C-alpha positions in Angstrom: -0.1 0.0 0.0 1.2 3.4 -0.8 0.1 6.4 1.1 -1.2 9.4 -0.8 -0.7 13.2 0.2 -4.1 13.2 2.0 -3.2 10.2 4.0 0.2 11.7 5.1 -1.8 14.7 6.2 -4.0 12.6 8.2 -1.0 11.2 10.0 0.2 14.5 10.6 -3.1 15.7 12.0 -3.0 12.6 14.4 0.3 13.7 15.8 -1.0 17.2 16.1 -4.1 16.2 17.9 -6.5 17.2 15.2 -9.4 15.4 13.4 -8.9 14.7 9.6 -10.2 11.9 7.3 -8.5 10.9 4.1 -8.9 8.3 1.4 -7.3 5.2 3.3 -6.9 6.7 6.9 -8.8 8.9 9.4 -8.4 10.2 12.8 -10.1 11.9 15.7 -7.0 13.2 17.0 -6.8 10.4 19.8 -6.9 7.4 17.4 -5.6 6.6 13.8 -7.9 4.1 11.9 -7.5 2.5 8.4 -10.5 2.2 6.1 -10.0 -1.5 5.4 -11.0 -4.8 7.4 -8.9 -5.1 10.4 -7.6 -1.4 10.1 -9.0 -0.1 13.2 -6.6 1.3 15.9 -3.5 1.2 14.1 -2.1 4.1 16.5 -3.6 5.7 19.4 -2.5 8.1 22.4 -1.9 7.1 25.7 -2.1 9.7 28.4 0.9 9.5 30.6 0.6 12.0 33.9 3.4 14.5 34.0 4.7 13.7 30.5 2.1 14.6 28.1 1.8 11.0 26.9 3.0 8.9 24.1 1.7 7.3 20.6 1.1 3.5 20.8 1.4 1.8 17.5 -0.5 -1.4 17.7 1.0 -4.3 15.4 -2.0 -5.6 13.5 0.0 -8.0 11.3 -1.1 -6.3 7.9 1.4 -4.9 5.3 -0.9 -2.0 5.1 -0.7 -1.2 8.9 3.0 -1.7 8.7 3.3 1.1 6.1 1.3 3.5 8.2 3.3 2.6 11.2 6.4 3.3 9.5 5.1 6.7 8.5 3.9 7.5 12.2 7.5 6.7 13.3 8.9 8.8 10.7 6.8 12.0 11.3 6.5 11.7 15.2 9.4 12.3 17.5 11.1 8.9 18.1 10.7 9.0 21.8 6.9 9.6 21.7 6.2 6.2 19.9 6.0 2.8 21.4 5.0 -0.3 19.5 2.8 -2.9 21.0 2.2 -6.3 19.6 -0.2 -8.9 20.8 2.0 -10.0 23.5 2.9 -6.8 25.0 5.3 -3.9 24.3 8.5 -4.1 22.3 
């Protein structure tokens, strides 16, 4: 899957806590979802008292979700992103 310009803007809106919808992705500012089967909760914000929180990227196992996760890690500051698979944090 390739991300279009509108979908990249959706990722940036998610990082900036804004709501936006694109062709393949949408966000309410707290959660990033894909518009395909199994594409819900690709990434979400987790509040952390005193630190402002971080972005949790969920390992959904699909190539499309991996593409989106790479883009989130690229645009967000590295220390703000944590990857969580089915077994827990890694």
